[in-house]
C-alpha positions in Angstrom: 31.5 -48.8 -35.9 30.1 -45.3 -34.7 26.5 -45.5 -34.4 23.3 -48.4 -34.1 22.3 -50.6 -36.5 18.5 -50.9 -37.4 17.3 -54.1 -36.9 15.0 -53.5 -40.4 17.5 -54.9 -43.0 16.3 -52.1 -45.2 17.3 -49.5 -42.9 20.6 -50.5 -42.1 22.8 -47.7 -42.4 25.2 -46.7 -40.0 24.4 -43.3 -38.0 26.6 -40.5 -39.4 27.9 -37.8 -36.6 28.7 -34.7 -37.7 32.1 -33.6 -37.6 33.0 -31.2 -34.6 34.6 -27.9 -35.0 35.5 -25.8 -32.6 34.9 -22.2 -33.2 37.1 -18.9 -31.7 33.6 -17.8 -29.7 33.6 -21.2 -27.8 34.7 -20.9 -23.9 37.9 -22.8 -23.1 40.1 -22.8 -20.3 42.6 -20.7 -21.9 40.1 -17.4 -22.5 42.2 -14.5 -22.1 41.1 -12.3 -19.6 41.1 -9.3 -21.7 38.3 -10.8 -23.8 36.2 -10.7 -20.7 33.2 -9.0 -19.8 33.2 -6.4 -17.3 31.6 -8.1 -13.7 28.6 -6.7 -13.1 28.3 -4.0 -10.1 27.7 -5.7 -6.8 24.5 -4.2 -5.1 24.8 -2.6 -1.3 23.4 -4.5 1.4 19.7 -3.2 2.8 19.4 -0.1 4.3 15.7 0.5 5.5 16.6 3.9 7.0 18.7 5.8 4.3 18.0 8.5 1.8 19.0 6.5 -1.8 17.2 3.3 -0.8 13.5 2.6 -0.6 11.5 1.0 2.2 10.0 -2.3 1.4 7.6 -1.1 -1.5 9.7 0.4 -4.3 7.1 2.9 -5.5 9.7 4.9 -7.2 11.0 2.1 -9.1 15.0 2.3 -7.8 16.2 -0.9 -6.6 16.2 -1.8 -3.4 19.5 -1.0 -1.7 21.1 -0.6 -5.1 22.7 2.0 -7.2 24.3 0.4 -9.6 28.1 0.7 -8.5 27.6 4.8 -10.0 25.2 6.4 -7.5 22.6 6.1 -10.0 19.3 4.7 -9.4 18.5 1.2 -11.0 15.1 0.4 -12.1 13.5 -2.8 -11.0 11.2 -5.5 -12.8 8.4 -4.1 -10.8 5.5 -3.3 -12.4 2.5 -1.3 -10.7 4.4 -2.0 -7.9 4.6 -5.5 -7.8 8.3 -6.9 -6.5 9.8 -8.8 -8.8 12.5 -10.6 -7.2 15.4 -12.5 -9.1 18.0 -12.8 -6.3 17.3 -15.1 -3.1 19.6 -12.6 -1.0 17.4 -9.7 -2.0 14.7 -11.5 -1.2 15.6 -12.9 2.3 16.7 -9.0 3.3 12.8 -7.8 2.2 11.3 -10.7 3.7 13.2 -10.1 7.2 12.3 -6.4 6.9 8.2 -7.2 6.1 8.6 -9.2 9.1 8.8 -5.9 11.2 5.5 -4.6 9.7 2.4 -5.6 10.5 1.2 -5.2 6.2 -0.1 -8.1 4.3 2.5 -9.4 2.0 1.2 -11.2 -1.1 4.1 -13.5 -2.1 3.3 -14.7 -5.9 4.9 -17.7 -6.8 5.1 -17.9 -10.6 7.0 -19.6 -13.4 7.6 -17.8 -17.3 6.3 -21.2 -18.5 2.9 -21.7 -16.6 0.0 -19.9 -18.2 -2.2 -20.1 -15.4 0.5 -17.7 -13.9 0.3 -15.4 -17.3 -3.3 -15.4 -16.7 -3.2 -14.2 -13.2 -0.8 -11.0 -14.4 -3.9 -8.3 -14.7 -5.2 -9.3 -11.5 -1.6 -9.4 -9.7 -0.6 -5.8 -10.8 -4.5 -4.9 -10.5 -4.3 -5.6 -6.4 -1.1 -4.4 -6.5 -2.2 -1.0 -7.6 -5.7 -1.3 -6.0 -3.9 -1.3 -2.2 -1.1 0.8 -1.4 -1.2 -1.3 2.4 -0.7 -4.8 0.9 2.7 -5.6 -0.9 2.6 -8.0 -4.1 6.3 -9.8 -4.1 6.9 -11.8 -7.2 9.3 -14.9 -7.1 10.2 -17.0 -10.0 10.2 -20.8 -9.2 12.8 -21.4 -11.4 15.0 -18.8 -10.5 14.6 -19.0 -6.7 14.3 -22.8 -6.3 15.4 -22.9 -2.6 13.2 -19.8 -1.8 10.2 -22.0 -3.3 11.0 -24.9 -1.8 11.6 -23.3 1.8 8.0 -22.5 1.7 6.7 -26.0 0.0 5.9 -24.5 -3.2 4.2 -27.5 -5.5 2.0 -25.7 -8.0 2.0 -22.4 -9.9 0.6 -20.1 -9.3 0.9 -20.2 -5.5 0.3 -17.1 -3.5 0.5 -17.1 0.0 -0.6 -14.1 2.3 1.7 -13.4 5.0 2.0 -10.8 8.2 4.9 -10.0 10.3 6.2 -13.2 8.4 4.0 -15.8 9.0 1.8 -17.2 6.7 -1.9 -17.0 7.4 -3.7 -18.1 4.3 -3.0 -19.5 0.9 -4.5 -19.7 -2.5 -3.2 -22.3 -5.0 -4.0 -21.5 -8.5 -5.8 -19.1 -11.1 -8.6 -18.4 -8.6 -9.1 -14.5 -9.2 -11.8 -14.5 -6.6 -10.4 -16.2 -4.2 -7.8 -13.9 -4.6 -9.5 -11.0 -4.1 -11.4 -12.3 -1.3 -8.8 -13.3 1.0 -7.0 -10.2 0.2 -9.5 -7.8 1.5 -10.1 -10.2 4.5 -6.4 -10.3 5.8 -5.6 -6.7 4.7 -7.4 -4.6 7.5 
């Protein structure tokens, strides 16, 4: 028999599994190469002193070191100078470049499913817009799991305040006032 039987006499019917039909749109090993979507353009490596790339804080909305393969600027997912990273390679390039600067970097570890993180979004945008001498980097812990593990992140939202690549302070949780005070304290 295909399924489990109930121990209650009235419910002793077999569980019927639905018939499996293979659709023409499903993936298989014999998928024809001519039906595949074209590959995404590869991004150029981060080059801080070239004219078509942006320093660690892209205020122009051009992706760091990426021209989309056709010489055109590519919009980042940054809003009001919050730099969102979706690639660990891009993050590492940015982080290495930030070690050369004495600028305060607030690393915002978040997740799309995190309610307190969504609560903190307006505050983060305000901080980024208010302080031009502070970089705010946003990292999704689900997308960049290895990076969050590297920093020992165990709760969201977590805000790491770093200078020259060294952690100088931390705020865990949706604590607007604490974050504001610590940014004020360390930005000078």
